[in-house]
CHARMM internal coordinates of N, CA and C (Angstrom, degrees):
IC EDIT
DIST 1 N 1 CA 1.4517
DIST 1 CA 1 C 1.5230
ANGL 1 N 1 CA 1 C 110.81
DIST 1 C 2 N 1.3300
ANGL 1 CA 1 C 2 N 116.80
DIHE 1 N 1 CA 1 C 2 N -48.01
DIST 2 N 2 CA 1.4641
ANGL 1 C 2 N 2 CA 119.80
DIHE 1 CA 1 C 2 N 2 CA -178.13
DIST 2 CA 2 C 1.5210
ANGL 2 N 2 CA 2 C 111.64
DIHE 1 C 2 N 2 CA 2 C -61.41
DIST 2 C 3 N 1.3173
ANGL 2 CA 2 C 3 N 116.38
DIHE 2 N 2 CA 2 C 3 N -38.30
DIST 3 N 3 CA 1.4617
ANGL 2 C 3 N 3 CA 120.72
DIHE 2 CA 2 C 3 N 3 CA 179.68
DIST 3 CA 3 C 1.5294
ANGL 3 N 3 CA 3 C 110.39
DIHE 2 C 3 N 3 CA 3 C -64.54
DIST 3 C 4 N 1.3133
ANGL 3 CA 3 C 4 N 116.53
DIHE 3 N 3 CA 3 C 4 N -45.90
DIST 4 N 4 CA 1.4736
ANGL 3 C 4 N 4 CA 120.73
DIHE 3 CA 3 C 4 N 4 CA 178.94
DIST 4 CA 4 C 1.5197
ANGL 4 N 4 CA 4 C 110.56
DIHE 3 C 4 N 4 CA 4 C -61.27
DIST 4 C 5 N 1.3137
ANGL 4 CA 4 C 5 N 116.52
DIHE 4 N 4 CA 4 C 5 N -44.47
DIST 5 N 5 CA 1.4644
ANGL 4 C 5 N 5 CA 120.84
DIHE 4 CA 4 C 5 N 5 CA -179.24
DIST 5 CA 5 C 1.5245
ANGL 5 N 5 CA 5 C 110.56
DIHE 4 C 5 N 5 CA 5 C -64.93
DIST 5 C 6 N 1.3190
ANGL 5 CA 5 C 6 N 117.36
DIHE 5 N 5 CA 5 C 6 N -39.53
DIST 6 N 6 CA 1.4636
ANGL 5 C 6 N 6 CA 120.52
DIHE 5 CA 5 C 6 N 6 CA 179.18
DIST 6 CA 6 C 1.5262
ANGL 6 N 6 CA 6 C 111.01
DIHE 5 C 6 N 6 CA 6 C -64.68
DIST 6 C 7 N 1.3253
ANGL 6 CA 6 C 7 N 116.84
DIHE 6 N 6 CA 6 C 7 N -39.41
DIST 7 N 7 CA 1.4603
ANGL 6 C 7 N 7 CA 120.46
DIHE 6 CA 6 C 7 N 7 CA 178.05
DIST 7 CA 7 C 1.5260
ANGL 7 N 7 CA 7 C 111.07
DIHE 6 C 7 N 7 CA 7 C -62.32
DIST 7 C 8 N 1.3149
ANGL 7 CA 7 C 8 N 116.38
DIHE 7 N 7 CA 7 C 8 N -45.34
DIST 8 N 8 CA 1.4673
ANGL 7 C 8 N 8 CA 120.43
DIHE 7 CA 7 C 8 N 8 CA -179.70
DIST 8 CA 8 C 1.5289
ANGL 8 N 8 CA 8 C 110.10
DIHE 7 C 8 N 8 CA 8 C -68.29
DIST 8 C 9 N 1.3189
ANGL 8 CA 8 C 9 N 117.14
DIHE 8 N 8 CA 8 C 9 N -42.37
DIST 9 N 9 CA 1.4658
ANGL 8 C 9 N 9 CA 120.87
DIHE 8 CA 8 C 9 N 9 CA -179.46
DIST 9 CA 9 C 1.5270
ANGL 9 N 9 CA 9 C 111.19
DIHE 8 C 9 N 9 CA 9 C -62.86
DIST 9 C 10 N 1.3262
ANGL 9 CA 9 C 10 N 117.11
DIHE 9 N 9 CA 9 C 10 N -31.08
DIST 10 N 10 CA 1.4640
ANGL 9 C 10 N 10 CA 120.25
DIHE 9 CA 9 C 10 N 10 CA -178.65
DIST 10 CA 10 C 1.5277
ANGL 10 N 10 CA 10 C 112.09
DIHE 9 C 10 N 10 CA 10 C -67.09
DIST 10 C 11 N 1.3196
ANGL 10 CA 10 C 11 N 117.47
DIHE 10 N 10 CA 10 C 11 N -15.46
DIST 11 N 11 CA 1.4633
ANGL 10 C 11 N 11 CA 120.73
DIHE 10 CA 10 C 11 N 11 CA 179.08
DIST 11 CA 11 C 1.5233
ANGL 11 N 11 CA 11 C 112.42
DIHE 10 C 11 N 11 CA 11 C -85.98
DIST 11 C 12 N 1.3215
ANGL 11 CA 11 C 12 N 117.42
DIHE 11 N 11 CA 11 C 12 N -8.85
DIST 12 N 12 CA 1.4584
ANGL 11 C 12 N 12 CA 122.69
DIHE 11 CA 11 C 12 N 12 CA -177.82
DIST 12 CA 12 C 1.5188
ANGL 12 N 12 CA 12 C 109.62
DIHE 11 C 12 N 12 CA 12 C -57.66
DIST 12 C 13 N 1.2901
ANGL 12 CA 12 C 13 N 121.26
DIHE 12 N 12 CA 12 C 13 N 131.37
DIST 13 N 13 CA 1.4506
ANGL 12 C 13 N 13 CA 132.07
DIHE 12 CA 12 C 13 N 13 CA 10.80
DIST 13 CA 13 C 1.5307
ANGL 13 N 13 CA 13 C 113.45
DIHE 12 C 13 N 13 CA 13 C -100.69
DIST 13 C 14 N 1.3103
ANGL 13 CA 13 C 14 N 118.95
DIHE 13 N 13 CA 13 C 14 N 19.44
DIST 14 N 14 CA 1.4621
ANGL 13 C 14 N 14 CA 122.62
DIHE 13 CA 13 C 14 N 14 CA -175.39
DIST 14 CA 14 C 1.5243
ANGL 14 N 14 CA 14 C 110.99
DIHE 13 C 14 N 14 CA 14 C -86.51
DIST 14 C 15 N 1.3133
ANGL 14 CA 14 C 15 N 115.91
DIHE 14 N 14 CA 14 C 15 N 95.16
DIST 15 N 15 CA 1.4619
ANGL 14 C 15 N 15 CA 122.12
DIHE 14 CA 14 C 15 N 15 CA -174.69
DIST 15 CA 15 C 1.5321
ANGL 15 N 15 CA 15 C 112.35
DIHE 14 C 15 N 15 CA 15 C -62.08
DIST 15 C 16 N 1.3260
ANGL 15 CA 15 C 16 N 117.89
DIHE 15 N 15 CA 15 C 16 N -37.67
DIST 16 N 16 CA 1.4670
ANGL 15 C 16 N 16 CA 120.37
DIHE 15 CA 15 C 16 N 16 CA 178.59
DIST 16 CA 16 C 1.5275
ANGL 16 N 16 CA 16 C 110.95
DIHE 15 C 16 N 16 CA 16 C -62.63
DIST 16 C 17 N 1.3149
ANGL 16 CA 16 C 17 N 116.52
DIHE 16 N 16 CA 16 C 17 N -39.79
DIST 17 N 17 CA 1.4641
ANGL 16 C 17 N 17 CA 120.38
DIHE 16 CA 16 C 17 N 17 CA 178.74
DIST 17 CA 17 C 1.5315
ANGL 17 N 17 CA 17 C 110.32
DIHE 16 C 17 N 17 CA 17 C -67.54
DIST 17 C 18 N 1.3170
ANGL 17 CA 17 C 18 N 116.33
DIHE 17 N 17 CA 17 C 18 N -39.09
DIST 18 N 18 CA 1.4611
ANGL 17 C 18 N 18 CA 120.45
DIHE 17 CA 17 C 18 N 18 CA 178.33
DIST 18 CA 18 C 1.5251
ANGL 18 N 18 CA 18 C 110.27
DIHE 17 C 18 N 18 CA 18 C -63.08
DIST 18 C 19 N 1.3286
ANGL 18 CA 18 C 19 N 116.85
DIHE 18 N 18 CA 18 C 19 N -43.46
DIST 19 N 19 CA 1.4696
ANGL 18 C 19 N 19 CA 120.25
DIHE 18 CA 18 C 19 N 19 CA 178.61
DIST 19 CA 19 C 1.5261
ANGL 19 N 19 CA 19 C 111.57
DIHE 18 C 19 N 19 CA 19 C -62.75
DIST 19 C 20 N 1.3250
ANGL 19 CA 19 C 20 N 116.49
DIHE 19 N 19 CA 19 C 20 N -39.18
DIST 20 N 20 CA 1.4700
ANGL 19 C 20 N 20 CA 120.30
DIHE 19 CA 19 C 20 N 20 CA 178.07
DIST 20 CA 20 C 1.5289
ANGL 20 N 20 CA 20 C 110.28
DIHE 19 C 20 N 20 CA 20 C -65.12
DIST 20 C 21 N 1.3112
ANGL 20 CA 20 C 21 N 116.97
DIHE 20 N 20 CA 20 C 21 N -41.98
DIST 21 N 21 CA 1.4685
ANGL 20 C 21 N 21 CA 121.05
DIHE 20 CA 20 C 21 N 21 CA 179.13
DIST 21 CA 21 C 1.5289
ANGL 21 N 21 CA 21 C 110.22
DIHE 20 C 21 N 21 CA 21 C -64.90
DIST 21 C 22 N 1.3308
ANGL 21 CA 21 C 22 N 117.07
DIHE 21 N 21 CA 21 C 22 N -41.89
DIST 22 N 22 CA 1.4647
ANGL 21 C 22 N 22 CA 120.58
DIHE 21 CA 21 C 22 N 22 CA 177.64
DIST 22 CA 22 C 1.5243
ANGL 22 N 22 CA 22 C 111.38
DIHE 21 C 22 N 22 CA 22 C -62.89
DIST 22 C 23 N 1.3267
ANGL 22 CA 22 C 23 N 116.99
DIHE 22 N 22 CA 22 C 23 N -38.65
DIST 23 N 23 CA 1.4678
ANGL 22 C 23 N 23 CA 120.62
DIHE 22 CA 22 C 23 N 23 CA 178.31
DIST 23 CA 23 C 1.5248
ANGL 23 N 23 CA 23 C 110.69
DIHE 22 C 23 N 23 CA 23 C -63.52
DIST 23 C 24 N 1.3240
ANGL 23 CA 23 C 24 N 116.97
DIHE 23 N 23 CA 23 C 24 N -41.31
DIST 24 N 24 CA 1.4717
ANGL 23 C 24 N 24 CA 120.51
DIHE 23 CA 23 C 24 N 24 CA 177.15
DIST 24 CA 24 C 1.5241
ANGL 24 N 24 CA 24 C 110.79
DIHE 23 C 24 N 24 CA 24 C -63.56
DIST 24 C 25 N 1.2992
ANGL 24 CA 24 C 25 N 115.88
DIHE 24 N 24 CA 24 C 25 N -42.70
DIST 25 N 25 CA 1.4673
ANGL 24 C 25 N 25 CA 120.28
DIHE 24 CA 24 C 25 N 25 CA 179.83
DIST 25 CA 25 C 1.5233
ANGL 25 N 25 CA 25 C 110.14
DIHE 24 C 25 N 25 CA 25 C -62.57
DIST 25 C 26 N 1.3351
ANGL 25 CA 25 C 26 N 116.51
DIHE 25 N 25 CA 25 C 26 N -43.28
DIST 26 N 26 CA 1.4731
ANGL 25 C 26 N 26 CA 120.75
DIHE 25 CA 25 C 26 N 26 CA -179.23
DIST 26 CA 26 C 1.5198
ANGL 26 N 26 CA 26 C 112.35
DIHE 25 C 26 N 26 CA 26 C -60.62
DIST 26 C 27 N 1.3324
ANGL 26 CA 26 C 27 N 117.31
DIHE 26 N 26 CA 26 C 27 N -31.07
DIST 27 N 27 CA 1.4634
ANGL 26 C 27 N 27 CA 121.13
DIHE 26 CA 26 C 27 N 27 CA -179.11
DIST 27 CA 27 C 1.5221
ANGL 27 N 27 CA 27 C 112.97
DIHE 26 C 27 N 27 CA 27 C -79.15
DIST 27 C 28 N 1.3165
ANGL 27 CA 27 C 28 N 116.88
DIHE 27 N 27 CA 27 C 28 N -11.04
DIST 28 N 28 CA 1.4576
ANGL 27 C 28 N 28 CA 121.18
DIHE 27 CA 27 C 28 N 28 CA -178.11
DIST 28 CA 28 C 1.5263
ANGL 28 N 28 CA 28 C 109.93
DIHE 27 C 28 N 28 CA 28 C -82.80
DIST 28 C 29 N 1.3498
ANGL 28 CA 28 C 29 N 116.93
DIHE 28 N 28 CA 28 C 29 N 126.04
DIST 29 N 29 CA 1.4668
ANGL 28 C 29 N 29 CA 119.42
DIHE 28 CA 28 C 29 N 29 CA 179.14
DIST 29 CA 29 C 1.5346
ANGL 29 N 29 CA 29 C 111.33
DIHE 28 C 29 N 29 CA 29 C -60.27
DIST 29 C 30 N 1.3150
ANGL 29 CA 29 C 30 N 115.81
DIHE 29 N 29 CA 29 C 30 N 133.62
DIST 30 N 30 CA 1.4640
ANGL 29 C 30 N 30 CA 121.67
DIHE 29 CA 29 C 30 N 30 CA 177.68
DIST 30 CA 30 C 1.5143
ANGL 30 N 30 CA 30 C 114.65
DIHE 29 C 30 N 30 CA 30 C 80.19
DIST 30 C 31 N 1.3236
ANGL 30 CA 30 C 31 N 117.04
DIHE 30 N 30 CA 30 C 31 N 5.21
DIST 31 N 31 CA 1.4630
ANGL 30 C 31 N 31 CA 120.61
DIHE 30 CA 30 C 31 N 31 CA -179.17
DIST 31 CA 31 C 1.5235
ANGL 31 N 31 CA 31 C 110.89
DIHE 30 C 31 N 31 CA 31 C -72.03
DIST 31 C 32 N 1.3237
ANGL 31 CA 31 C 32 N 116.86
DIHE 31 N 31 CA 31 C 32 N 153.34
DIST 32 N 32 CA 1.4648
ANGL 31 C 32 N 32 CA 119.78
DIHE 31 CA 31 C 32 N 32 CA 176.81
DIST 32 CA 32 C 1.5277
ANGL 32 N 32 CA 32 C 111.15
DIHE 31 C 32 N 32 CA 32 C -66.25
DIST 32 C 33 N 1.2969
ANGL 32 CA 32 C 33 N 115.52
DIHE 32 N 32 CA 32 C 33 N 158.82
DIST 33 N 33 CA 1.4645
ANGL 32 C 33 N 33 CA 121.78
DIHE 32 CA 32 C 33 N 33 CA 179.29
DIST 33 CA 33 C 1.5304
ANGL 33 N 33 CA 33 C 110.80
DIHE 32 C 33 N 33 CA 33 C -68.68
DIST 33 C 34 N 1.3249
ANGL 33 CA 33 C 34 N 114.72
DIHE 33 N 33 CA 33 C 34 N 151.71
DIST 34 N 34 CA 1.4699
ANGL 33 C 34 N 34 CA 122.54
DIHE 33 CA 33 C 34 N 34 CA -178.73
DIST 34 CA 34 C 1.5280
ANGL 34 N 34 CA 34 C 111.32
DIHE 33 C 34 N 34 CA 34 C -54.32
DIST 34 C 35 N 1.3333
ANGL 34 CA 34 C 35 N 116.98
DIHE 34 N 34 CA 34 C 35 N -45.84
DIST 35 N 35 CA 1.4745
ANGL 34 C 35 N 35 CA 120.64
DIHE 34 CA 34 C 35 N 35 CA -178.67
DIST 35 CA 35 C 1.5229
ANGL 35 N 35 CA 35 C 111.28
DIHE 34 C 35 N 35 CA 35 C -60.47
DIST 35 C 36 N 1.3254
ANGL 35 CA 35 C 36 N 116.47
DIHE 35 N 35 CA 35 C 36 N -40.47
DIST 36 N 36 CA 1.4614
ANGL 35 C 36 N 36 CA 120.71
DIHE 35 CA 35 C 36 N 36 CA -179.28
DIST 36 CA 36 C 1.5284
ANGL 36 N 36 CA 36 C 110.73
DIHE 35 C 36 N 36 CA 36 C -67.07
DIST 36 C 37 N 1.3210
ANGL 36 CA 36 C 37 N 116.66
DIHE 36 N 36 CA 36 C 37 N -41.13
DIST 37 N 37 CA 1.4656
ANGL 36 C 37 N 37 CA 120.59
DIHE 36 CA 36 C 37 N 37 CA 178.65
DIST 37 CA 37 C 1.5256
ANGL 37 N 37 CA 37 C 109.75
DIHE 36 C 37 N 37 CA 37 C -64.04
DIST 37 C 38 N 1.3189
ANGL 37 CA 37 C 38 N 116.99
DIHE 37 N 37 CA 37 C 38 N -45.62
DIST 38 N 38 CA 1.4659
ANGL 37 C 38 N 38 CA 120.54
DIHE 37 CA 37 C 38 N 38 CA -179.33
DIST 38 CA 38 C 1.5318
ANGL 38 N 38 CA 38 C 111.94
DIHE 37 C 38 N 38 CA 38 C -63.79
DIST 38 C 39 N 1.3189
ANGL 38 CA 38 C 39 N 117.04
DIHE 38 N 38 CA 38 C 39 N -36.98
DIST 39 N 39 CA 1.4678
ANGL 38 C 39 N 39 CA 120.17
DIHE 38 CA 38 C 39 N 39 CA 177.36
DIST 39 CA 39 C 1.5271
ANGL 39 N 39 CA 39 C 110.03
DIHE 38 C 39 N 39 CA 39 C -63.00
DIST 39 C 40 N 1.3226
ANGL 39 CA 39 C 40 N 116.55
DIHE 39 N 39 CA 39 C 40 N -41.96
DIST 40 N 40 CA 1.4617
ANGL 39 C 40 N 40 CA 120.77
DIHE 39 CA 39 C 40 N 40 CA 179.32
DIST 40 CA 40 C 1.5257
ANGL 40 N 40 CA 40 C 110.74
DIHE 39 C 40 N 40 CA 40 C -68.24
DIST 40 C 41 N 1.3258
ANGL 40 CA 40 C 41 N 117.22
DIHE 40 N 40 CA 40 C 41 N -37.77
DIST 41 N 41 CA 1.4713
ANGL 40 C 41 N 41 CA 121.25
DIHE 40 CA 40 C 41 N 41 CA 177.13
DIST 41 CA 41 C 1.5244
ANGL 41 N 41 CA 41 C 109.53
DIHE 40 C 41 N 41 CA 41 C -61.12
DIST 41 C 42 N 1.3212
ANGL 41 CA 41 C 42 N 117.19
DIHE 41 N 41 CA 41 C 42 N -45.66
DIST 42 N 42 CA 1.4739
ANGL 41 C 42 N 42 CA 120.40
DIHE 41 CA 41 C 42 N 42 CA 178.81
DIST 42 CA 42 C 1.5263
ANGL 42 N 42 CA 42 C 110.38
DIHE 41 C 42 N 42 CA 42 C -59.52
DIST 42 C 43 N 1.3209
ANGL 42 CA 42 C 43 N 115.44
DIHE 42 N 42 CA 42 C 43 N -40.78
DIST 43 N 43 CA 1.4639
ANGL 42 C 43 N 43 CA 120.15
DIHE 42 CA 42 C 43 N 43 CA 178.90
DIST 43 CA 43 C 1.5360
ANGL 43 N 43 CA 43 C 110.20
DIHE 42 C 43 N 43 CA 43 C -63.72
DIST 43 C 44 N 1.3228
ANGL 43 CA 43 C 44 N 116.91
DIHE 43 N 43 CA 43 C 44 N -46.22
DIST 44 N 44 CA 1.4659
ANGL 43 C 44 N 44 CA 120.59
DIHE 43 CA 43 C 44 N 44 CA 179.81
DIST 44 CA 44 C 1.5295
ANGL 44 N 44 CA 44 C 111.59
DIHE 43 C 44 N 44 CA 44 C -62.42
DIST 44 C 45 N 1.3191
ANGL 44 CA 44 C 45 N 116.55
DIHE 44 N 44 CA 44 C 45 N -46.42
DIST 45 N 45 CA 1.4594
ANGL 44 C 45 N 45 CA 119.98
DIHE 44 CA 44 C 45 N 45 CA -179.23
DIST 45 CA 45 C 1.5243
ANGL 45 N 45 CA 45 C 111.17
DIHE 44 C 45 N 45 CA 45 C -66.10
DIST 45 C 46 N 1.3151
ANGL 45 CA 45 C 46 N 117.18
DIHE 45 N 45 CA 45 C 46 N -34.16
DIST 46 N 46 CA 1.4637
ANGL 45 C 46 N 46 CA 120.89
DIHE 45 CA 45 C 46 N 46 CA 176.34
DIST 46 CA 46 C 1.5133
ANGL 46 N 46 CA 46 C 111.05
DIHE 45 C 46 N 46 CA 46 C -63.76
DIST 46 C 47 N 1.3284
ANGL 46 CA 46 C 47 N 116.99
DIHE 46 N 46 CA 46 C 47 N -40.55
DIST 47 N 47 CA 1.4663
ANGL 46 C 47 N 47 CA 120.60
DIHE 46 CA 46 C 47 N 47 CA 178.38
DIST 47 CA 47 C 1.5212
ANGL 47 N 47 CA 47 C 110.55
DIHE 46 C 47 N 47 CA 47 C -66.37
DIST 47 C 48 N 1.3363
ANGL 47 CA 47 C 48 N 116.41
DIHE 47 N 47 CA 47 C 48 N -38.11
DIST 48 N 48 CA 1.4670
ANGL 47 C 48 N 48 CA 119.60
DIHE 47 CA 47 C 48 N 48 CA 178.18
DIST 48 CA 48 C 1.5160
ANGL 48 N 48 CA 48 C 110.76
DIHE 47 C 48 N 48 CA 48 C -63.84
DIST 48 C 49 N 1.3353
ANGL 48 CA 48 C 49 N 116.61
DIHE 48 N 48 CA 48 C 49 N -42.48
DIST 49 N 49 CA 1.4628
ANGL 48 C 49 N 49 CA 120.58
DIHE 48 CA 48 C 49 N 49 CA 179.30
DIST 49 CA 49 C 1.5223
ANGL 49 N 49 CA 49 C 111.00
DIHE 48 C 49 N 49 CA 49 C -65.81
DIST 49 C 50 N 1.3333
ANGL 49 CA 49 C 50 N 117.09
DIHE 49 N 49 CA 49 C 50 N -39.77
DIST 50 N 50 CA 1.4601
ANGL 49 C 50 N 50 CA 120.74
DIHE 49 CA 49 C 50 N 50 CA 178.38
DIST 50 CA 50 C 1.5190
ANGL 50 N 50 CA 50 C 110.30
DIHE 49 C 50 N 50 CA 50 C -63.24
DIST 50 C 51 N 1.3241
ANGL 50 CA 50 C 51 N 116.58
DIHE 50 N 50 CA 50 C 51 N -41.15
DIST 51 N 51 CA 1.4574
ANGL 50 C 51 N 51 CA 120.95
DIHE 50 CA 50 C 51 N 51 CA 179.03
DIST 51 CA 51 C 1.5130
ANGL 51 N 51 CA 51 C 111.69
DIHE 50 C 51 N 51 CA 51 C -64.03
DIST 51 C 52 N 1.3130
ANGL 51 CA 51 C 52 N 116.91
DIHE 51 N 51 CA 51 C 52 N -41.47
DIST 52 N 52 CA 1.4619
ANGL 51 C 52 N 52 CA 121.41
DIHE 51 CA 51 C 52 N 52 CA 178.96
DIST 52 CA 52 C 1.5208
ANGL 52 N 52 CA 52 C 110.19
DIHE 51 C 52 N 52 CA 52 C -65.23
DIST 52 C 53 N 1.3192
ANGL 52 CA 52 C 53 N 116.64
DIHE 52 N 52 CA 52 C 53 N -40.07
DIST 53 N 53 CA 1.4609
ANGL 52 C 53 N 53 CA 120.78
DIHE 52 CA 52 C 53 N 53 CA 179.02
DIST 53 CA 53 C 1.5238
ANGL 53 N 53 CA 53 C 110.33
DIHE 52 C 53 N 53 CA 53 C -65.43
DIST 53 C 54 N 1.3236
ANGL 53 CA 53 C 54 N 117.42
DIHE 53 N 53 CA 53 C 54 N -41.69
DIST 54 N 54 CA 1.4608
ANGL 53 C 54 N 54 CA 121.14
DIHE 53 CA 53 C 54 N 54 CA 178.86
DIST 54 CA 54 C 1.5077
ANGL 54 N 54 CA 54 C 110.76
DIHE 53 C 54 N 54 CA 54 C -64.14
DIST 54 C 55 N 1.3373
ANGL 54 CA 54 C 55 N 117.68
DIHE 54 N 54 CA 54 C 55 N -40.81
DIST 55 N 55 CA 1.4585
ANGL 54 C 55 N 55 CA 121.04
DIHE 54 CA 54 C 55 N 55 CA 178.53
DIST 55 CA 55 C 1.5262
ANGL 55 N 55 CA 55 C 110.90
DIHE 54 C 55 N 55 CA 55 C -63.94
DIST 55 C 56 N 1.3297
ANGL 55 CA 55 C 56 N 116.74
DIHE 55 N 55 CA 55 C 56 N -40.83
DIST 56 N 56 CA 1.4581
ANGL 55 C 56 N 56 CA 120.50
DIHE 55 CA 55 C 56 N 56 CA 179.29
DIST 56 CA 56 C 1.5252
ANGL 56 N 56 CA 56 C 110.58
DIHE 55 C 56 N 56 CA 56 C -63.23
DIST 56 C 57 N 1.3137
ANGL 56 CA 56 C 57 N 116.94
DIHE 56 N 56 CA 56 C 57 N -40.25
DIST 57 N 57 CA 1.4686
ANGL 56 C 57 N 57 CA 120.66
DIHE 56 CA 56 C 57 N 57 CA 179.38
DIST 57 CA 57 C 1.5212
ANGL 57 N 57 CA 57 C 110.72
DIHE 56 C 57 N 57 CA 57 C -64.16
DIST 57 C 58 N 1.3441
ANGL 57 CA 57 C 58 N 116.95
DIHE 57 N 57 CA 57 C 58 N -44.34
DIST 58 N 58 CA 1.4635
ANGL 57 C 58 N 58 CA 119.30
DIHE 57 CA 57 C 58 N 58 CA -178.03
DIST 58 CA 58 C 1.5235
ANGL 58 N 58 CA 58 C 111.13
DIHE 57 C 58 N 58 CA 58 C -68.32
DIST 58 C 59 N 1.3280
ANGL 58 CA 58 C 59 N 118.46
DIHE 58 N 58 CA 58 C 59 N -33.81
DIST 59 N 59 CA 1.4579
ANGL 58 C 59 N 59 CA 121.50
DIHE 58 CA 58 C 59 N 59 CA 176.81
DIST 59 CA 59 C 1.5248
ANGL 59 N 59 CA 59 C 110.51
DIHE 58 C 59 N 59 CA 59 C -67.28
DIST 59 C 60 N 1.3196
ANGL 59 CA 59 C 60 N 116.98
DIHE 59 N 59 CA 59 C 60 N -38.09
DIST 60 N 60 CA 1.4675
ANGL 59 C 60 N 60 CA 120.55
DIHE 59 CA 59 C 60 N 60 CA -178.05
DIST 60 CA 60 C 1.5329
ANGL 60 N 60 CA 60 C 110.68
DIHE 59 C 60 N 60 CA 60 C -70.73
DIST 60 C 61 N 1.3341
ANGL 60 CA 60 C 61 N 116.73
DIHE 60 N 60 CA 60 C 61 N -31.44
DIST 61 N 61 CA 1.4622
ANGL 60 C 61 N 61 CA 119.21
DIHE 60 CA 60 C 61 N 61 CA -177.48
DIST 61 CA 61 C 1.5240
ANGL 61 N 61 CA 61 C 112.50
DIHE 60 C 61 N 61 CA 61 C -80.35
DIST 61 C 62 N 1.3259
ANGL 61 CA 61 C 62 N 117.96
DIHE 61 N 61 CA 61 C 62 N -10.91
DIST 62 N 62 CA 1.4686
ANGL 61 C 62 N 62 CA 120.40
DIHE 61 CA 61 C 62 N 62 CA -178.62
DIST 62 CA 62 C 1.4883
ANGL 62 N 62 CA 62 C 112.68
DIHE 61 C 62 N 62 CA 62 C -82.57
END
COOR INIT
IC SEED 1 N 1 CA 1 C
IC BUILD
């Protein structure tokens, strides 16, 4: 699951590329469901945004 989500997240912000990656994943036997991959992608991207926000705060306070 994490690998699939990382692959899709790496296409951000290119939605067409993300859709193509999801289509490839869906064709793979035993692959996680599209909804599950997208939920994990949202989680990963949220963590990236939180990290960027935290870094910006620490830079501003220095």
